[in-house]
MDAnalysis code that builds the backbone (N, CA, C; Angstrom):
import MDAnalysis as mda
import numpy as np

u = mda.Universe.empty(432, n_residues=144, atom_resindex=np.repeat(np.arange(144), 3), trajectory=True)
u.add_TopologyAttr("name", ["N", "CA", "C"] * 144)
u.add_TopologyAttr("resid", np.arange(1, 145))
u.add_TopologyAttr("resname", ["MET", "ARG", "THR", "THR", "LEU", "ALA", "ILE", "LEU", "PHE", "MET", "PHE", "ILE", "VAL", "PHE", "ILE", "SER", "MET", "ASN", "ASN", "SER", "THR", "PHE", "ALA", "GLN", "SER", "ALA", "GLN", "GLY", "ASN", "VAL", "PHE", "VAL", "VAL", "THR", "ASN", "PHE", "GLU", "ARG", "ALA", "PHE", "PRO", "ASP", "ASP", "GLY", "SER", "THR", "SER", "GLU", "MET", "ASP", "SER", "LEU", "ALA", "VAL", "LEU", "ILE", "LEU", "ASN", "LYS", "THR", "PHE", "GLY", "LYS", "ASP", "ASN", "GLU", "TYR", "VAL", "VAL", "SER", "SER", "LYS", "ILE", "MET", "ARG", "HIS", "TRP", "TRP", "GLY", "ASN", "ASP", "ASN", "ARG", "ASP", "PHE", "ILE", "GLN", "VAL", "ILE", "GLU", "VAL", "LYS", "SER", "TRP", "ASP", "ASP", "VAL", "VAL", "LYS", "ALA", "ASN", "GLN", "ARG", "SER", "GLY", "GLU", "LEU", "PHE", "GLU", "LYS", "ALA", "TRP", "PRO", "ASN", "LYS", "ALA", "ASP", "ARG", "ASP", "ALA", "ILE", "ASN", "LYS", "ALA", "TYR", "GLY", "LYS", "TYR", "PHE", "THR", "GLY", "LYS", "HIS", "SER", "ASP", "GLU", "ILE", "TYR", "SER", "GLN", "VAL", "VAL", "ALA", "PRO"])
u.atoms.positions = np.array([
    [-27.405, -76.395, 5.186],
    [-27.901, -76.981, 3.963],
    [-28.080, -75.928, 2.871],
    [-28.615, -74.760, 3.266],
    [-28.796, -73.679, 2.299],
    [-27.463, -73.241, 1.705],
    [-26.433, -73.151, 2.541],
    [-25.100, -72.762, 2.086],
    [-24.564, -73.778, 1.095],
    [-24.767, -75.045, 1.375],
    [-24.298, -76.096, 0.481],
    [-24.986, -76.002, -0.870],
    [-26.287, -75.757, -0.867],
    [-27.025, -75.618, -2.115],
    [-26.554, -74.400, -2.909],
    [-26.288, -73.311, -2.200],
    [-25.818, -72.094, -2.867],
    [-24.453, -72.337, -3.508],
    [-23.581, -73.012, -2.790],
    [-22.250, -73.316, -3.324],
    [-22.373, -74.238, -4.526],
    [-23.238, -75.266, -4.415],
    [-23.458, -76.196, -5.519],
    [-24.011, -75.458, -6.745],
    [-24.954, -74.557, -6.526],
    [-25.530, -73.776, -7.622],
    [-24.446, -72.937, -8.313],
    [-23.633, -72.265, -7.513],
    [-22.567, -71.418, -8.071],
    [-21.566, -72.276, -8.844],
    [-21.258, -73.458, -8.328],
    [-20.327, -74.358, -8.998],
    [-20.887, -74.782, -10.353],
    [-22.167, -75.138, -10.393],
    [-22.802, -75.562, -11.641],
    [-22.811, -74.409, -12.647],
    [-23.143, -73.217, -12.199],
    [-23.144, -72.057, -13.091],
    [-21.740, -71.810, -13.635],
    [-20.742, -71.877, -12.759],
    [-19.357, -71.639, -13.173],
    [-18.903, -72.680, -14.188],
    [-19.197, -73.961, -13.921],
    [-18.779, -75.035, -14.812],
    [-19.485, -74.931, -16.165],
    [-20.731, -74.490, -16.155],
    [-21.482, -74.424, -17.405],
    [-21.001, -73.297, -18.319],
    [-20.290, -72.343, -17.769],
    [-19.763, -71.251, -18.593],
    [-18.557, -71.751, -19.362],
    [-18.398, -71.258, -20.570],
    [-17.179, -71.576, -21.302],
    [-16.305, -70.336, -21.340],
    [-15.146, -70.472, -21.892],
    [-14.187, -69.357, -21.904],
    [-14.715, -68.145, -22.642],
    [-15.612, -68.344, -23.601],
    [-16.112, -67.209, -24.361],
    [-16.936, -66.266, -23.496],
    [-17.447, -66.768, -22.373],
    [-18.203, -65.916, -21.458],
    [-17.319, -64.802, -20.913],
    [-16.060, -65.124, -20.690],
    [-15.131, -64.158, -20.097],
    [-14.313, -63.412, -21.136],
    [-14.343, -63.845, -22.375],
    [-13.532, -63.222, -23.418],
    [-14.043, -61.817, -23.719],
    [-13.116, -60.950, -24.027],
    [-13.490, -59.598, -24.409],
    [-13.856, -59.596, -25.886],
    [-14.760, -58.725, -26.251],
    [-15.131, -58.633, -27.649],
    [-13.952, -58.086, -28.443],
    [-13.951, -58.437, -29.714],
    [-12.874, -57.974, -30.582],
    [-12.861, -56.452, -30.607],
    [-11.696, -55.905, -30.491],
    [-11.532, -54.457, -30.507],
    [-10.574, -54.103, -31.632],
    [-10.095, -52.907, -31.576],
    [-9.113, -52.461, -32.551],
    [-7.732, -52.952, -32.164],
    [-6.732, -52.246, -32.594],
    [-5.353, -52.646, -32.350],
    [-5.003, -52.614, -30.874],
    [-3.871, -53.234, -30.572],
    [-3.367, -53.343, -29.200],
    [-2.161, -52.411, -29.063],
    [-2.080, -51.711, -27.930],
    [-0.990, -50.769, -27.671],
    [-0.236, -51.190, -26.420],
    [1.055, -51.401, -26.566],
    [1.922, -51.725, -25.437],
    [2.612, -50.423, -25.043],
    [2.328, -49.973, -23.836],
    [2.854, -48.692, -23.363],
    [3.801, -48.959, -22.196],
    [5.032, -48.520, -22.348],
    [6.015, -48.660, -21.280],
    [6.444, -47.266, -20.855],
    [6.298, -46.989, -19.579],
    [6.673, -45.693, -19.017],
    [7.943, -45.891, -18.205],
    [9.057, -45.399, -18.733],
    [10.349, -45.496, -18.067],
    [10.587, -44.248, -17.225],
    [11.271, -44.412, -16.115],
    [11.664, -43.255, -15.310],
    [13.070, -42.844, -15.739],
    [13.189, -41.596, -16.176],
    [14.471, -41.080, -16.662],
    [15.430, -40.779, -15.527],
    [16.690, -40.967, -15.844],
    [17.781, -40.502, -14.985],
    [18.434, -39.333, -15.731],
    [19.147, -38.525, -15.023],
    [19.796, -37.372, -15.634],
    [21.293, -37.421, -15.335],
    [22.033, -38.269, -16.078],
    [23.461, -38.432, -15.787],
    [24.256, -37.176, -16.145],
    [25.302, -36.937, -15.382],
    [26.165, -35.780, -15.637],
    [26.844, -35.876, -16.997],
    [27.109, -37.105, -17.442],
    [27.810, -37.280, -18.716],
    [26.844, -37.536, -19.879],
    [25.609, -37.048, -19.757],
    [24.617, -37.269, -20.805],
    [24.027, -35.970, -21.306],
    [23.224, -36.102, -22.349],
    [22.526, -34.938, -22.897],
    [21.190, -35.406, -23.469],
    [20.255, -34.491, -23.552],
    [18.947, -34.817, -24.110],
    [19.084, -35.242, -25.561],
    [19.937, -34.573, -26.319],
    [20.086, -34.935, -27.732],
    [20.669, -36.333, -27.887],
    [21.623, -36.707, -27.029],
    [22.170, -38.064, -27.107],
    [21.094, -39.090, -26.748],
    [20.349, -38.830, -25.685],
    [19.309, -39.751, -25.267],
    [18.265, -39.913, -26.371],
    [17.809, -38.813, -26.945],
    [16.813, -38.864, -28.010],
    [17.346, -39.624, -29.233],
    [18.590, -39.373, -29.593],
    [19.189, -40.056, -30.746],
    [19.277, -41.559, -30.523],
    [19.712, -41.959, -29.335],
    [19.798, -43.387, -29.020],
    [18.409, -44.028, -28.992],
    [17.452, -43.325, -28.411],
    [16.089, -43.853, -28.320],
    [15.502, -44.090, -29.703],
    [15.646, -43.121, -30.589],
    [15.112, -43.243, -31.946],
    [15.850, -44.343, -32.707],
    [17.151, -44.408, -32.572],
    [17.949, -45.431, -33.249],
    [17.501, -46.834, -32.826],
    [17.424, -47.064, -31.534],
    [17.048, -48.389, -31.033],
    [15.605, -48.723, -31.406],
    [14.701, -47.770, -31.250],
    [13.308, -48.017, -31.595],
    [13.170, -48.369, -33.076],
    [13.823, -47.604, -33.944],
    [13.732, -47.862, -35.379],
    [14.331, -49.219, -35.762],
    [15.402, -49.607, -35.096],
    [16.060, -50.887, -35.406],
    [15.281, -52.084, -34.872],
    [14.487, -51.913, -33.817],
    [13.828, -53.058, -33.187],
    [12.321, -53.110, -33.409],
    [11.664, -51.976, -33.386],
    [10.208, -51.931, -33.577],
    [9.821, -51.106, -34.792],
    [10.768, -50.887, -35.690],
    [10.518, -50.086, -36.884],
    [9.989, -50.914, -38.041],
    [10.254, -50.467, -39.239],
    [9.675, -51.059, -40.450],
    [10.069, -52.515, -40.663],
    [11.181, -52.964, -40.113],
    [11.618, -54.353, -40.299],
    [10.903, -55.324, -39.359],
    [10.158, -54.796, -38.406],
    [9.393, -55.660, -37.500],
    [7.980, -55.769, -38.072],
    [7.729, -56.868, -38.751],
    [6.474, -57.042, -39.485],
    [5.238, -57.109, -38.606],
    [5.398, -57.256, -37.302],
    [4.251, -57.333, -36.391],
    [3.822, -55.966, -35.861],
    [4.620, -54.958, -36.114],
    [4.367, -53.627, -35.563],
    [3.620, -52.763, -36.574],
    [2.503, -52.211, -36.131],
    [1.730, -51.277, -36.954],
    [2.373, -49.894, -36.878],
    [2.715, -49.471, -35.654],
    [3.388, -48.182, -35.460],
    [4.135, -48.219, -34.138],
    [5.073, -47.320, -34.007],
    [5.832, -47.197, -32.764],
    [6.234, -45.744, -32.583],
    [6.318, -45.346, -31.331],
    [6.758, -43.973, -31.055],
    [7.292, -43.880, -29.642],
    [8.064, -42.858, -29.439],
    [8.570, -42.554, -28.104],
    [8.203, -41.115, -27.779],
    [7.977, -40.898, -26.506],
    [7.613, -39.555, -26.053],
    [8.355, -39.303, -24.748],
    [8.780, -38.095, -24.574],
    [9.329, -37.741, -23.267],
    [8.510, -36.611, -22.691],
    [8.570, -36.523, -21.401],
    [7.777, -35.527, -20.691],
    [8.096, -34.147, -21.233],
    [7.057, -33.373, -21.464],
    [7.253, -32.045, -22.027],
    [6.850, -30.951, -21.062],
    [5.738, -31.165, -20.345],
    [5.268, -30.096, -19.477],
    [4.530, -30.698, -18.288],
    [4.711, -30.140, -17.130],
    [4.042, -30.609, -15.921],
    [5.028, -30.693, -14.771],
    [4.596, -31.342, -13.693],
    [5.410, -31.290, -12.483],
    [6.466, -32.376, -12.368],
    [6.495, -33.388, -13.225],
    [7.480, -34.457, -13.095],
    [8.048, -34.778, -14.468],
    [9.279, -34.375, -14.707],
    [9.849, -34.513, -16.048],
    [10.630, -35.815, -16.242],
    [10.373, -36.815, -15.411],
    [11.108, -38.076, -15.528],
    [10.442, -39.079, -16.459],
    [9.216, -38.843, -16.897],
    [8.510, -39.805, -17.743],
    [9.107, -39.873, -19.144],
    [9.351, -41.097, -19.588],
    [9.821, -41.367, -20.944],
    [9.010, -42.567, -21.416],
    [8.164, -42.371, -22.419],
    [7.157, -43.361, -22.770],
    [7.399, -43.920, -24.165],
    [7.315, -45.238, -24.248],
    [7.424, -45.940, -25.519],
    [6.073, -46.591, -25.808],
    [5.553, -46.395, -27.033],
    [4.271, -46.975, -27.425],
    [4.496, -47.821, -28.670],
    [4.093, -49.093, -28.565],
    [4.183, -50.019, -29.687],
    [2.761, -50.453, -30.024],
    [2.342, -50.273, -31.266],
    [1.010, -50.665, -31.713],
    [1.116, -51.925, -32.561],
    [0.311, -52.928, -32.216],
    [0.240, -54.166, -32.979],
    [-1.229, -54.480, -33.269],
    [-1.490, -55.475, -34.099],
    [-2.865, -55.773, -34.487],
    [-3.625, -56.646, -33.500],
    [-2.906, -57.482, -32.729],
    [-3.605, -58.430, -31.868],
    [-2.761, -58.766, -30.642],
    [-3.406, -59.439, -29.688],
    [-2.694, -59.878, -28.482],
    [-1.535, -60.792, -28.858],
    [-1.741, -61.710, -29.808],
    [-0.667, -62.618, -30.227],
    [0.526, -61.853, -30.779],
    [0.263, -60.748, -31.443],
    [1.346, -59.958, -32.017],
    [2.181, -59.232, -30.967],
    [1.664, -59.095, -29.756],
    [2.461, -58.485, -28.684],
    [3.708, -59.324, -28.457],
    [3.517, -60.616, -28.291],
    [4.637, -61.528, -28.042],
    [5.520, -61.629, -29.273],
    [4.910, -61.772, -30.442],
    [5.678, -61.911, -31.684],
    [6.524, -60.665, -31.962],
    [5.958, -59.497, -31.752],
    [6.700, -58.254, -31.987],
    [7.880, -58.144, -31.040],
    [7.673, -58.545, -29.795],
    [8.756, -58.478, -28.816],
    [9.876, -59.461, -29.169],
    [9.511, -60.684, -29.557],
    [10.521, -61.660, -29.964],
    [11.275, -61.173, -31.194],
    [10.544, -60.627, -32.140],
    [11.178, -60.112, -33.360],
    [12.110, -58.951, -33.044],
    [11.732, -58.111, -32.081],
    [12.597, -56.985, -31.725],
    [13.938, -57.479, -31.186],
    [13.925, -58.570, -30.433],
    [15.176, -59.146, -29.943],
    [16.061, -59.632, -31.083],
    [15.433, -60.276, -32.063],
    [16.182, -60.729, -33.243],
    [16.769, -59.537, -34.004],
    [15.959, -58.499, -34.172],
    [16.423, -57.319, -34.906],
    [17.521, -56.577, -34.155],
    [17.441, -56.580, -32.811],
    [18.487, -55.955, -31.999],
    [19.816, -56.673, -32.236],
    [19.785, -58.000, -32.241],
    [21.020, -58.758, -32.480],
    [21.511, -58.593, -33.913],
    [20.583, -58.432, -34.852],
    [20.982, -58.200, -36.242],
    [21.633, -56.826, -36.387],
    [21.082, -55.821, -35.723],
    [21.630, -54.463, -35.816],
    [22.991, -54.359, -35.150],
    [23.172, -55.091, -34.064],
    [24.432, -55.090, -33.333],
    [24.864, -56.545, -33.132],
    [25.423, -57.167, -34.196],
    [25.727, -58.600, -34.148],
    [26.817, -58.972, -33.143],
    [27.664, -58.031, -32.835],
    [28.756, -58.279, -31.892],
    [28.272, -58.006, -30.472],
    [28.473, -58.949, -29.557],
    [28.021, -58.792, -28.171],
    [28.616, -57.541, -27.521],
    [29.849, -57.243, -27.816],
    [30.480, -56.045, -27.246],
    [29.752, -54.780, -27.705],
    [29.313, -54.754, -28.963],
    [28.567, -53.601, -29.481],
    [27.190, -53.497, -28.816],
    [26.539, -54.645, -28.616],
    [25.234, -54.642, -27.925],
    [25.394, -54.143, -26.494],
    [26.422, -54.620, -25.830],
    [26.674, -54.172, -24.462],
    [26.949, -52.675, -24.413],
    [27.690, -52.181, -25.403],
    [28.038, -50.757, -25.441],
    [26.796, -49.885, -25.651],
    [25.927, -50.285, -26.569],
    [24.733, -49.455, -26.807],
    [23.775, -49.559, -25.628],
    [23.674, -50.733, -25.021],
    [22.837, -50.873, -23.823],
    [23.355, -50.001, -22.690],
    [24.671, -49.935, -22.535],
    [25.263, -49.108, -21.474],
    [25.039, -47.623, -21.769],
    [25.258, -47.225, -23.024],
    [25.098, -45.817, -23.405],
    [23.654, -45.357, -23.200],
    [22.701, -46.201, -23.588],
    [21.287, -45.850, -23.475],
    [20.787, -46.034, -22.045],
    [21.245, -47.086, -21.414],
    [20.777, -47.413, -20.070],
    [21.091, -46.369, -19.009],
    [22.116, -45.590, -19.230],
    [22.476, -44.578, -18.220],
    [21.400, -43.499, -18.074],
    [20.492, -43.432, -19.046],
    [19.432, -42.422, -19.014],
    [18.188, -42.862, -18.245],
    [18.231, -44.051, -17.641],
    [17.053, -44.571, -16.950],
    [17.412, -45.118, -15.578],
    [16.457, -45.012, -14.672],
    [16.683, -45.466, -13.296],
    [16.471, -46.963, -13.135],
    [15.809, -47.598, -14.076],
    [15.447, -49.007, -13.954],
    [13.996, -49.186, -13.530],
    [13.395, -48.109, -13.059],
    [11.990, -48.155, -12.667],
    [11.129, -47.887, -13.900],
    [10.123, -48.734, -14.095],
    [9.223, -48.546, -15.228],
    [7.894, -49.236, -14.954],
    [6.924, -48.944, -15.788],
    [5.645, -49.640, -15.730],
    [5.275, -50.074, -17.137],
    [4.547, -51.180, -17.217],
    [4.091, -51.705, -18.502],
    [2.581, -51.807, -18.472],
    [1.945, -51.336, -19.506],
    [0.506, -51.450, -19.652],
    [0.212, -51.897, -21.070],
    [-0.882, -52.626, -21.237],
    [-1.339, -53.026, -22.564],
    [-2.785, -52.585, -22.687],
    [-3.067, -51.824, -23.734],
    [-4.392, -51.278, -23.967],
    [-4.930, -51.807, -25.289],
    [-6.246, -51.891, -25.373],
    [-6.862, -52.197, -26.663],
    [-7.630, -50.977, -27.124],
    [-7.576, -50.767, -28.397],
    [-8.261, -49.625, -29.005],
    [-9.779, -49.846, -28.912],
    [-10.495, -48.821, -28.577],
    [-11.956, -48.903, -28.507],
    [-12.508, -48.602, -29.896],
    [-13.300, -49.530, -30.385],
    [-13.908, -49.380, -31.697],
    [-15.414, -49.493, -31.518],
    [-16.137, -48.518, -31.990],
    [-17.602, -48.537, -31.859],
    [-18.168, -49.626, -32.771],
    [-19.184, -50.351, -32.295],
    [-19.780, -51.413, -33.110],
    [-20.522, -50.860, -34.317],
])
């Protein structure tokens, strides 16, 4: 009987809560961080990889993507594992994460309207990565 009452109490408490109980307080901007694992192809170079990365980033998450506050790419510079290649996209809100990503797809097709050209740039850039990556989304901490 005690267990039943405890379960009933917990159920009532849970039902009485609304979604705002679990919502996070408003913070600053949102950062989408993707950490790609680099490959080192024999037919590649760091300068080619960097040039392609900057070109694609600027065309998809650059000034023409109205949902993006800022964007940058970083590659591993010092330490024991030089395979990290990180892309950071800053947007104003959680909703803008999805909107910025959708807009980047539109801008990618606008930059390379021909499917053969899109395939070619994807192949040229893709050879620099293993396919392994991680995605994280962070919110900026703003003091009240």
